MDTraj code that builds the backbone (N, CA, C; nanometers):
import mdtraj as md
import numpy as np

residues = "MET HIS ASP VAL LYS THR SER VAL PHE VAL GLY VAL SER LEU ASP GLY PHE ILE ALA ARG PRO ASN GLY GLN PHE ASP PHE LEU PRO ALA GLY GLY GLY GLU PRO HIS GLY TYR ALA GLU PHE ILE ALA THR VAL ASP VAL ILE VAL ILE GLY ARG LYS THR PHE GLU ILE VAL LEU SER LEU PRO GLU TRP PRO TYR GLY SER LYS ARG VAL VAL VAL LEU SER SER ARG PRO LEU ASP LEU SER VAL VAL ARG GLY ARG PRO VAL GLU GLN MET ALA GLY ILE PRO ALA GLU ILE VAL ALA LYS LEU ALA ALA GLN GLY ALA ARG HIS LEU TYR VAL ASP GLY GLY ILE THR VAL GLN ASN PHE LEU LYS ALA GLY LEU ILE GLN ARG ILE THR ILE THR ARG VAL PRO VAL LEU ILE GLY SER GLY ILE PRO LEU PHE GLY PRO LEU GLU GLN ASP PHE ARG LEU GLN HIS ILE ALA THR GLN THR TYR ALA SER GLY LEU VAL LYS SER GLU TYR GLN VAL LEU TYR PRO GLY GLU".split()
xyz = np.array([
    [0.7476, -0.3379, 1.8134],
    [0.7960, -0.2028, 1.8325],
    [0.6814, -0.1129, 1.8809],
    [0.5696, -0.1177, 1.8096],
    [0.4522, -0.0397, 1.8466],
    [0.3336, -0.1343, 1.8453],
    [0.2249, -0.0931, 1.9039],
    [0.1035, -0.1728, 1.8970],
    [0.0228, -0.1366, 1.7743],
    [0.0914, -0.1103, 1.6668],
    [0.0272, -0.0737, 1.5415],
    [0.0545, -0.1838, 1.4398],
    [-0.0508, -0.2299, 1.3758],
    [-0.0358, -0.3259, 1.2671],
    [-0.0172, -0.2452, 1.1389],
    [0.0781, -0.2867, 1.0572],
    [0.1055, -0.2170, 0.9320],
    [0.0973, -0.3183, 0.8183],
    [0.0081, -0.2913, 0.7240],
    [-0.0208, -0.3872, 0.6178],
    [-0.0072, -0.3252, 0.4797],
    [0.0153, -0.4135, 0.3835],
    [0.0155, -0.3786, 0.2421],
    [-0.0934, -0.4631, 0.1772],
    [-0.1750, -0.4032, 0.0925],
    [-0.2782, -0.4746, 0.0159],
    [-0.2712, -0.4153, -0.1239],
    [-0.2217, -0.4932, -0.2189],
    [-0.1877, -0.4343, -0.3487],
    [-0.2151, -0.5314, -0.4633],
    [-0.2491, -0.4742, -0.5770],
    [-0.2629, -0.5520, -0.6991],
    [-0.1375, -0.5350, -0.7838],
    [-0.0949, -0.6436, -0.8467],
    [0.0238, -0.6395, -0.9326],
    [-0.0033, -0.7172, -1.0609],
    [0.0683, -0.6778, -1.1658],
    [0.0656, -0.7580, -1.2879],
    [0.1364, -0.8899, -1.2572],
    [0.1118, -0.9908, -1.3397],
    [0.1748, -1.1203, -1.3153],
    [0.3273, -1.1091, -1.3166],
    [0.3809, -1.0098, -1.3901],
    [0.5259, -0.9912, -1.3928],
    [0.5750, -0.8953, -1.2836],
    [0.4898, -0.8671, -1.1842],
    [0.5356, -0.8025, -1.0614],
    [0.5329, -0.6508, -1.0558],
    [0.4581, -0.5851, -1.1441],
    [0.4558, -0.4390, -1.1439],
    [0.3258, -0.3853, -1.0828],
    [0.3389, -0.2796, -1.0009],
    [0.2208, -0.2173, -0.9411],
    [0.1661, -0.1054, -1.0290],
    [0.2471, -0.0589, -1.1241],
    [0.2045, 0.0479, -1.2139],
    [0.2941, 0.0473, -1.3378],
    [0.2445, 0.1131, -1.4406],
    [0.3252, 0.1307, -1.5618],
    [0.4374, 0.2311, -1.5316],
    [0.5363, 0.2454, -1.6223],
    [0.6445, 0.3414, -1.5963],
    [0.5948, 0.4837, -1.5686],
    [0.4779, 0.5209, -1.6242],
    [0.4232, 0.6559, -1.6027],
    [0.3368, 0.6650, -1.4767],
    [0.3313, 0.5564, -1.3989],
    [0.2554, 0.5565, -1.2743],
    [0.1114, 0.5110, -1.2885],
    [0.0628, 0.4922, -1.4087],
    [-0.0765, 0.4506, -1.4283],
    [-0.0926, 0.3014, -1.3984],
    [-0.2099, 0.2653, -1.3484],
    [-0.2376, 0.1243, -1.3206],
    [-0.3662, 0.0814, -1.3891],
    [-0.3786, 0.1215, -1.5159],
    [-0.4977, 0.0915, -1.5948],
    [-0.5109, -0.0564, -1.6314],
    [-0.4095, -0.1368, -1.6035],
    [-0.4158, -0.2803, -1.6305],
    [-0.4882, -0.3556, -1.5186],
    [-0.5103, -0.2882, -1.4055],
    [-0.5853, -0.3507, -1.2964],
    [-0.7334, -0.3520, -1.3334],
    [-0.8093, -0.4494, -1.2824],
    [-0.9514, -0.4546, -1.3171],
    [-1.0240, -0.3273, -1.2735],
    [-1.1158, -0.2802, -1.3570],
    [-1.1935, -0.1599, -1.3259],
    [-1.2653, -0.1777, -1.1926],
    [-1.2554, -0.0774, -1.1072],
    [-1.3229, -0.0829, -0.9777],
    [-1.2688, -0.1900, -0.8851],
    [-1.1500, -0.2429, -0.9154],
    [-1.0914, -0.3478, -0.8322],
    [-1.1292, -0.4872, -0.8760],
    [-1.2180, -0.4971, -0.9750],
    [-1.2602, -0.6293, -1.0218],
    [-1.3598, -0.6906, -0.9251],
    [-1.3721, -0.8233, -0.9329],
    [-1.4678, -0.8904, -0.8446],
    [-1.4228, -0.8770, -0.6990],
    [-1.5148, -0.8858, -0.6041],
    [-1.4755, -0.8733, -0.4628],
    [-1.3683, -0.9764, -0.4272],
    [-1.2576, -0.9277, -0.3696],
    [-1.1485, -1.0181, -0.3325],
    [-1.0890, -0.9810, -0.1962],
    [-1.1727, -0.9235, -0.1100],
    [-1.1295, -0.8982, 0.0271],
    [-1.0878, -0.7570, 0.0583],
    [-1.0825, -0.6690, -0.0421],
    [-1.0375, -0.5321, -0.0156],
    [-1.1342, -0.4586, 0.0775],
    [-1.2628, -0.4718, 0.0538],
    [-1.3616, -0.4008, 0.1373],
    [-1.3485, -0.4431, 0.2834],
    [-1.3309, -0.5725, 0.3054],
    [-1.3137, -0.6233, 0.4420],
    [-1.1835, -0.5731, 0.5026],
    [-1.0778, -0.5716, 0.4212],
    [-0.9474, -0.5229, 0.4684],
    [-0.9542, -0.3747, 0.5058],
    [-1.0039, -0.2916, 0.4150],
    [-1.0022, -0.1467, 0.4370],
    [-1.0900, -0.1096, 0.5570],
    [-1.1906, -0.1900, 0.5860],
    [-1.2772, -0.1630, 0.7014],
    [-1.1998, -0.1711, 0.8331],
    [-1.0859, -0.2422, 0.8342],
    [-1.0062, -0.2581, 0.9567],
    [-0.8978, -0.1521, 0.9698],
    [-0.8834, -0.0668, 0.8677],
    [-0.7733, 0.0299, 0.8611],
    [-0.8138, 0.1632, 0.9230],
    [-0.7229, 0.2214, 1.0041],
    [-0.7440, 0.3549, 1.0619],
    [-0.6869, 0.4642, 0.9717],
    [-0.5650, 0.4398, 0.9213],
    [-0.4916, 0.5426, 0.8475],
    [-0.4282, 0.4796, 0.7242],
    [-0.4403, 0.5503, 0.6119],
    [-0.3750, 0.5097, 0.4879],
    [-0.2512, 0.5972, 0.4716],
    [-0.1355, 0.5336, 0.4529],
    [-0.0086, 0.6056, 0.4391],
    [0.0411, 0.5846, 0.2972],
    [0.0531, 0.6968, 0.2225],
    [0.0974, 0.6887, 0.0838],
    [0.2078, 0.7908, 0.0583],
    [0.2825, 0.7661, -0.0465],
    [0.3854, 0.8610, -0.0863],
    [0.3283, 0.9687, -0.1767],
    [0.4088, 1.0705, -0.2029],
    [0.3668, 1.1833, -0.2858],
    [0.3285, 1.1390, -0.4265],
    [0.4079, 1.0509, -0.4884],
    [0.3784, 1.0080, -0.6252],
    [0.2451, 0.9340, -0.6321],
    [0.2203, 0.8481, -0.5351],
    [0.0923, 0.7765, -0.5305],
    [-0.0220, 0.8755, -0.5124],
    [-0.0024, 0.9746, -0.4256],
    [-0.1030, 1.0775, -0.4021],
    [-0.1367, 1.1497, -0.5327],
    [-0.0342, 1.1852, -0.6092],
    [-0.0576, 1.2555, -0.7353],
    [-0.1357, 1.1702, -0.8349],
    [-0.1065, 1.0403, -0.8386],
    [-0.1813, 0.9494, -0.9269],
    [-0.3267, 0.9396, -0.8797],
    [-0.3468, 0.9254, -0.7486],
    [-0.4815, 0.9153, -0.6923],
    [-0.5641, 1.0396, -0.7257],
    [-0.4998, 1.1556, -0.7233],
    [-0.5714, 1.2797, -0.7561],
    [-0.6239, 1.2802, -0.9000],
    [-0.5612, 1.2021, -0.9876],
    [-0.6042, 1.1985, -1.1277],
    [-0.7204, 1.1012, -1.1502],
    [-0.7563, 1.0236, -1.0494],
    [-0.8658, 0.9276, -1.0639],
    [-0.9998, 1.0012, -1.0649],
    [-1.1003, 0.9419, -1.1307],
    [-1.2307, 1.0080, -1.1363],
    [-1.2971, 1.0216, -0.9982],
    [-1.2674, 0.9280, -0.9076],
    [-1.3246, 0.9333, -0.7729],
    [-1.2155, 0.9159, -0.6694],
    [-1.2306, 0.9815, -0.5552],
    [-1.1397, 0.9652, -0.4418],
    [-1.1588, 0.8234, -0.3888],
    [-1.0543, 0.7392, -0.3878],
    [-1.0733, 0.5975, -0.3555],
    [-1.0772, 0.5637, -0.2061],
    [-1.0506, 0.6607, -0.1198],
    [-1.0337, 0.6282, 0.0216],
    [-1.1526, 0.6660, 0.1088],
    [-1.2615, 0.7119, 0.0479],
    [-1.3793, 0.7480, 0.1268],
    [-1.3441, 0.8513, 0.2327],
    [-1.3876, 0.8246, 0.3550],
    [-1.3623, 0.9197, 0.4644],
    [-1.2442, 0.8768, 0.5516],
    [-1.1664, 0.7778, 0.5039],
    [-1.0491, 0.7325, 0.5798],
    [-0.9440, 0.8428, 0.5872],
    [-0.8752, 0.8479, 0.7004],
    [-0.7647, 0.9418, 0.7172],
    [-0.6492, 0.9000, 0.6268],
    [-0.5953, 0.9958, 0.5522],
    [-0.4848, 0.9689, 0.4597],
    [-0.3663, 1.0563, 0.4990],
    [-0.2505, 0.9938, 0.5125],
    [-0.1267, 1.0653, 0.5405],
    [-0.0381, 1.0518, 0.4173],
    [-0.0009, 1.1670, 0.3614],
    [0.0850, 1.1697, 0.2436],
    [0.2261, 1.2027, 0.2907],
    [0.3205, 1.1148, 0.2579],
    [0.4589, 1.1354, 0.2989],
    [0.5316, 1.2177, 0.1932],
    [0.5825, 1.3318, 0.2342],
    [0.6598, 1.4156, 0.1427],
    [0.7354, 1.5182, 0.2254],
    [0.8603, 1.5426, 0.1862],
    [0.9386, 1.6462, 0.2535],
    [0.9195, 1.7808, 0.1839],
    [0.8568, 1.7769, 0.0651],
    [0.8270, 1.9006, -0.0074],
    [0.6830, 1.9421, 0.0198],
    [0.6553, 2.0723, 0.0223],
    [0.5176, 2.1177, 0.0473],
    [0.4198, 2.0620, -0.0559],
    [0.3024, 2.0236, -0.0091],
    [0.1967, 1.9720, -0.0956],
    [0.0787, 2.0667, -0.0921],
    [0.0085, 2.0766, -0.2037],
    [-0.1140, 2.1557, -0.2090],
    [-0.2291, 2.0616, -0.1753],
    [-0.2776, 2.0681, -0.0523],
    [-0.3867, 1.9802, -0.0094],
    [-0.5234, 2.0437, -0.0310],
    [-0.5266, 2.1641, -0.0892],
    [-0.6551, 2.2304, -0.1121],
    [-0.7416, 2.1506, -0.2098],
    [-0.6790, 2.0701, -0.2949],
    [-0.7525, 1.9912, -0.3934],
    [-0.8349, 1.8791, -0.3298],
    [-0.8063, 1.8468, -0.2053],
    [-0.8816, 1.7416, -0.1353],
    [-0.9642, 1.8017, -0.0223],
    [-1.0026, 1.9237, -0.0407],
    [-1.0816, 1.9972, 0.0579],
    [-1.1944, 1.9109, 0.1138],
    [-1.2082, 1.9131, 0.2451],
    [-1.3158, 1.8383, 0.3085],
    [-1.2817, 1.6936, 0.3369],
    [-1.1654, 1.6491, 0.2946],
    [-1.1246, 1.5102, 0.3213],
    [-1.0140, 1.5109, 0.4260],
    [-1.0092, 1.4051, 0.5076],
    [-0.9059, 1.4002, 0.6122],
    [-0.7694, 1.3602, 0.5560],
    [-0.7039, 1.4549, 0.4888],
    [-0.5735, 1.4306, 0.4275],
    [-0.4732, 1.5258, 0.4908],
    [-0.3583, 1.4728, 0.5281],
    [-0.2532, 1.5558, 0.5865],
    [-0.1181, 1.5096, 0.5353],
    [-0.0188, 1.5936, 0.5538],
    [0.1167, 1.5632, 0.5098],
    [0.2040, 1.5369, 0.6319],
    [0.2940, 1.4392, 0.6175],
    [0.3961, 1.4136, 0.7197],
    [0.5280, 1.3907, 0.6487],
    [0.6359, 1.4148, 0.7201],
    [0.7693, 1.3852, 0.6688],
    [0.8460, 1.3162, 0.7799],
    [0.9437, 1.2372, 0.7414],
    [1.0254, 1.1675, 0.8400],
    [1.0510, 1.0248, 0.7975],
    [1.1307, 0.9563, 0.8766],
    [1.1604, 0.8162, 0.8465],
    [1.0409, 0.7310, 0.8901],
    [1.0260, 0.6108, 0.8320],
    [0.9096, 0.5285, 0.8632],
    [0.8858, 0.5061, 1.0135],
    [0.9903, 0.4813, 1.0905],
    [0.9718, 0.4564, 1.2340],
    [0.9099, 0.5780, 1.3037],
    [0.9508, 0.6980, 1.2626],
    [0.8938, 0.8204, 1.3212],
    [0.7468, 0.8349, 1.2832],
    [0.7154, 0.8039, 1.1589],
    [0.5761, 0.8141, 1.1114],
    [0.4876, 0.7173, 1.1915],
    [0.5319, 0.5925, 1.2039],
    [0.4529, 0.4922, 1.2773],
    [0.4383, 0.5337, 1.4232],
    [0.5462, 0.5800, 1.4859],
    [0.5394, 0.6222, 1.6265],
    [0.4427, 0.7384, 1.6442],
    [0.4475, 0.8336, 1.5535],
    [0.3585, 0.9500, 1.5619],
    [0.2123, 0.9077, 1.5474],
    [0.1845, 0.8223, 1.4494],
    [0.0472, 0.7771, 1.4274],
    [-0.0016, 0.6896, 1.5431],
    [0.0884, 0.6066, 1.5978],
    [0.0517, 0.5241, 1.7139],
    [0.0168, 0.6134, 1.8328],
    [0.0953, 0.7185, 1.8537],
    [0.0701, 0.8116, 1.9638],
    [-0.0636, 0.8828, 1.9471],
    [-0.1082, 0.8949, 1.8219],
    [-0.2372, 0.9579, 1.7932],
    [-0.3521, 0.8568, 1.7969],
    [-0.3220, 0.7313, 1.8315],
    [-0.4261, 0.6304, 1.8478],
    [-0.4487, 0.5379, 1.7301],
    [-0.3680, 0.5472, 1.6263],
    [-0.3846, 0.4573, 1.5115],
    [-0.3513, 0.3142, 1.5519],
    [-0.4314, 0.2190, 1.5044],
    [-0.4090, 0.0774, 1.5361],
    [-0.3683, -0.0029, 1.4123],
    [-0.4162, 0.0390, 1.2927],
    [-0.3872, -0.0375, 1.1713],
    [-0.3597, 0.0590, 1.0561],
    [-0.2368, 0.0548, 1.0059],
    [-0.1953, 0.1391, 0.8939],
    [-0.1941, 0.0569, 0.7653],
    [-0.2445, 0.1180, 0.6589],
    [-0.2389, 0.0593, 0.5252],
    [-0.1349, 0.1405, 0.4490],
    [-0.0232, 0.0772, 0.4147],
    [0.0875, 0.1436, 0.3460],
    [0.0760, 0.1111, 0.1976],
    [0.0765, 0.2171, 0.1130],
    [0.0576, 0.1960, -0.0294],
    [0.1533, 0.2842, -0.1084],
    [0.1943, 0.2340, -0.2252],
    [0.2875, 0.3049, -0.3126],
    [0.4232, 0.2378, -0.3080],
    [0.4834, 0.2186, -0.4252],
    [0.6072, 0.1406, -0.4367],
    [0.7183, 0.1787, -0.3412],
    [0.7647, 0.3023, -0.3472],
    [0.8785, 0.3444, -0.2642],
    [0.8400, 0.3432, -0.1163],
    [0.7182, 0.3842, -0.0858],
    [0.6725, 0.3860, 0.0540],
    [0.6705, 0.2445, 0.1103],
    [0.6153, 0.1498, 0.0354],
    [0.6135, 0.0105, 0.0795],
    [0.7568, -0.0391, 0.0999],
    [0.8455, -0.0111, 0.0039],
    [0.9838, -0.0572, 0.0144],
    [1.0521, 0.0007, 0.1380],
    [1.0318, 0.1301, 0.1640],
    [1.0962, 0.1941, 0.2795],
    [1.0450, 0.1391, 0.4115],
    [0.9149, 0.1162, 0.4231],
    [0.8582, 0.0615, 0.5465],
    [0.9026, -0.0830, 0.5664],
    [0.9131, -0.1589, 0.4583],
    [0.9601, -0.2976, 0.4680],
    [1.1057, -0.3007, 0.5156],
    [1.1904, -0.2194, 0.4534],
    [1.3322, -0.2147, 0.4923],
    [1.3497, -0.1693, 0.6365],
    [1.2547, -0.0883, 0.6864],
    [1.2605, -0.0407, 0.8252],
    [1.2037, -0.1441, 0.9230],
    [1.1576, -0.2575, 0.8706],
    [1.1047, -0.3632, 0.9584],
    [0.9657, -0.3338, 1.0113],
    [0.8870, -0.2580, 0.9363],
    [0.7590, -0.2106, 0.9877],
    [0.6358, -0.2676, 0.9187],
    [0.6523, -0.3566, 0.8230],
    [0.5364, -0.4181, 0.7572],
    [0.5162, -0.5567, 0.8173],
    [0.3960, -0.5824, 0.8693],
    [0.3674, -0.7159, 0.9241],
    [0.2984, -0.8073, 0.8228],
    [0.2038, -0.7506, 0.7460],
    [0.1255, -0.8322, 0.6529],
    [0.1358, -0.7764, 0.5118],
    [0.1480, -0.8662, 0.4160],
    [0.1479, -0.8278, 0.2749],
    [0.0443, -0.9139, 0.2049],
    [-0.0537, -0.8499, 0.1434],
    [-0.1525, -0.9201, 0.0623],
    [-0.1350, -0.8717, -0.0809],
    [-0.1018, -0.9652, -0.1690],
    [-0.0758, -0.9334, -0.3091],
    [-0.1794, -1.0051, -0.3942],
    [-0.2495, -0.9285, -0.4757],
    [-0.3428, -0.9880, -0.5708],
    [-0.2811, -0.9768, -0.7093],
    [-0.2486, -1.0939, -0.7654],
    [-0.1888, -1.0975, -0.8982],
    [-0.3000, -1.0950, -1.0029],
    [-0.2832, -1.0057, -1.1001],
    [-0.3790, -0.9876, -1.2085],
    [-0.3232, -1.0600, -1.3306],
    [-0.4046, -1.1384, -1.4015],
    [-0.3529, -1.2165, -1.5147],
    [-0.3244, -1.1300, -1.6379],
    [-0.2178, -1.0496, -1.6263],
    [-0.1732, -0.9672, -1.7385],
    [-0.0231, -0.9443, -1.7240],
    [0.0465, -0.9429, -1.8353],
    [0.1888, -0.9078, -1.8377],
    [0.1995, -0.7696, -1.9000],
    [0.2708, -0.6785, -1.8328],
    [0.2843, -0.5435, -1.8892],
    [0.4284, -0.5118, -1.9309],
    [0.5234, -0.6001, -1.8987],
    [0.6590, -0.5879, -1.9516],
    [0.7531, -0.4967, -1.8769],
    [0.7044, -0.3830, -1.8310],
    [0.7899, -0.2918, -1.7552],
    [0.7014, -0.2025, -1.6710],
    [0.7624, -0.1412, -1.5712],
    [0.6846, -0.0528, -1.4853],
    [0.7512, -0.0332, -1.3517],
    [0.6692, 0.0035, -1.2546],
    [0.7177, 0.0277, -1.1187],
    [0.7019, -0.1023, -1.0410],
    [0.8127, -0.1599, -0.9943],
    [0.8019, -0.2875, -0.9229],
    [0.7479, -0.2674, -0.7816],
    [0.6794, -0.3689, -0.7313],
    [0.6347, -0.3640, -0.5927],
    [0.7557, -0.3655, -0.5001],
    [0.8506, -0.4505, -0.5295],
    [0.9694, -0.4616, -0.4458],
    [1.0913, -0.4226, -0.5264],
    [1.1719, -0.3342, -0.4726],
    [1.2952, -0.2925, -0.5386],
    [1.4120, -0.3735, -0.4859],
    [1.5331, -0.3277, -0.5125],
    [1.6524, -0.3962, -0.4619],
    [1.6511, -0.4018, -0.3091],
    [1.6973, -0.5130, -0.2553],
    [1.7030, -0.5314, -0.1097],
    [1.8452, -0.5644, -0.0688],
    [1.8843, -0.5176, 0.0484],
    [2.0179, -0.5496, 0.0997],
    [2.0210, -0.6871, 0.1657],
    [1.9029, -0.7414, 0.1938],
    [1.8944, -0.8724, 0.2587],
    [1.7663, -0.9393, 0.2133],
    [1.7595, -1.0700, 0.2344],
    [1.6363, -1.1426, 0.2060],
    [1.5334, -1.1119, 0.3138],
    [1.4078, -1.1121, 0.2756],
    [1.2981, -1.1015, 0.3712],
    [1.2184, -1.2304, 0.3613],
    [1.2125, -1.3018, 0.4721],
    [1.1378, -1.4276, 0.4740],
    [0.9910, -1.3970, 0.5035],
    [0.9039, -1.4690, 0.4336],
    [0.7604, -1.4508, 0.4490],
    [0.6969, -1.5838, 0.4865],
    [0.5976, -1.5781, 0.5718],
    [0.5205, -1.6980, 0.6043],
    [0.3879, -1.6886, 0.5294],
    [0.3606, -1.7888, 0.4467],
    [0.2368, -1.7911, 0.3698],
    [0.1188, -1.8126, 0.4642],
    [0.0181, -1.7278, 0.4527],
    [-0.1028, -1.7401, 0.5349],
    [-0.2129, -1.8090, 0.4552],
    [-0.2425, -1.7564, 0.3357],
    [-0.3512, -1.8121, 0.2553],
    [-0.3395, -1.7638, 0.1118],
    [-0.3930, -1.8435, 0.0196],
    [-0.4050, -1.8041, -0.1198],
    [-0.5447, -1.8394, -0.1665],
    [-0.6061, -1.7446, -0.2380],
    [-0.7386, -1.7672, -0.2940],
    [-0.7349, -1.7345, -0.4421],
    [-0.8109, -1.8109, -0.5202],
    [-0.8246, -1.7814, -0.6623],
    [-0.9680, -1.7368, -0.6889],
    [-0.9843, -1.6581, -0.7934],
    [-1.1144, -1.6019, -0.8280],
    [-1.1454, -1.6316, -0.9740],
    [-1.2736, -1.6327, -1.0061],
    [-1.3192, -1.6702, -1.1405],
    [-1.2546, -1.5857, -1.2505],
    [-1.2274, -1.4592, -1.2223],
    [-1.1690, -1.3704, -1.3232],
    [-1.0216, -1.4004, -1.3499],
    [-0.9617, -1.4846, -1.2659],
    [-0.8193, -1.5145, -1.2803],
    [-0.7336, -1.4454, -1.1763],
    [-0.7936, -1.3588, -1.0936],
    [-0.7180, -1.2973, -0.9840],
    [-0.6701, -1.4070, -0.8895],
    [-0.5483, -1.3902, -0.8375],
    [-0.4938, -1.4818, -0.7375],
    [-0.4406, -1.3969, -0.6225],
    [-0.5037, -1.4111, -0.5056],
    [-0.4667, -1.3308, -0.3887],
    [-0.3909, -1.4175, -0.2897],
    [-0.2711, -1.3709, -0.2505],
    [-0.1905, -1.4420, -0.1511],
    [-0.1588, -1.3481, -0.0360],
    [-0.1707, -1.3993, 0.0836],
    [-0.1431, -1.3206, 0.2033],
    [-0.0239, -1.3814, 0.2766],
    [0.0651, -1.2927, 0.3226],
    [0.1873, -1.3356, 0.3892],
    [0.2090, -1.2546, 0.5169],
    [0.2736, -1.3179, 0.6132],
    [0.3250, -1.2460, 0.7296],
    [0.4744, -1.2305, 0.7074],
    [0.5259, -1.1104, 0.7318],
    [0.6690, -1.0866, 0.7162],
    [0.7397, -1.1361, 0.8421],
    [0.8430, -1.2165, 0.8239],
    [0.9207, -1.2696, 0.9359],
    [1.0523, -1.1925, 0.9426],
    [1.0680, -1.1139, 1.0461],
    [1.1919, -1.0400, 1.0624],
    [1.2874, -1.1225, 1.1471],
    [1.4186, -1.0982, 1.1389],
    [1.5148, -1.1755, 1.2188],
    [1.4747, -1.1780, 1.3656],
    [1.4822, -1.2957, 1.4232],
    [1.4456, -1.3114, 1.5643],
    [1.3017, -1.3522, 1.5856],
    [1.2241, -1.3570, 1.4777],
    [1.0836, -1.3983, 1.4916],
    [1.0697, -1.5449, 1.4573],
])
top = md.Topology()
chain = top.add_chain()
for i, resn in enumerate(residues, 1):
    res = top.add_residue(resn, chain, resSeq=i)
    for name in ("N", "CA", "C"):
        top.add_atom(name, md.element.get_by_symbol(name[0]), res)
traj = md.Trajectory(xyz[None], top)
């Protein structure tokens, strides 16, 4: 559709949750745990696309996790961006295809999509090419799932899986959409 690569890189509990019911992800290893490819991945990203709820959680962290990367927060309601003064953060609204087209027109080549609902919406719109999931060896019982209800199956092609001494297991997949 566009010459933009759109990826997901996320940590989940072994039972499939990206956050607790209150949005916190304190069960993930501090600082991301041992190196497992995130630094290499984020170095290839032009724009980080997150939803409003994810943005609010990120604001509560002791440090801004995105460095000087451009961040687009998706929300149809006005956001107070004064709290991120000096950082390249902006708000956009619209359906995923419009967001990707707009960012592509602005020269973006690789989008990192993060946050449960945002990931689900971009996947349903056929706009996620790569999904990298790092499973953390912990069960939390309930929370915000990475994937919600789907109207159809999404086939994935396994690219690679790596295990780490801490028990992290990272798997990378390419999303196969109908006709591919």
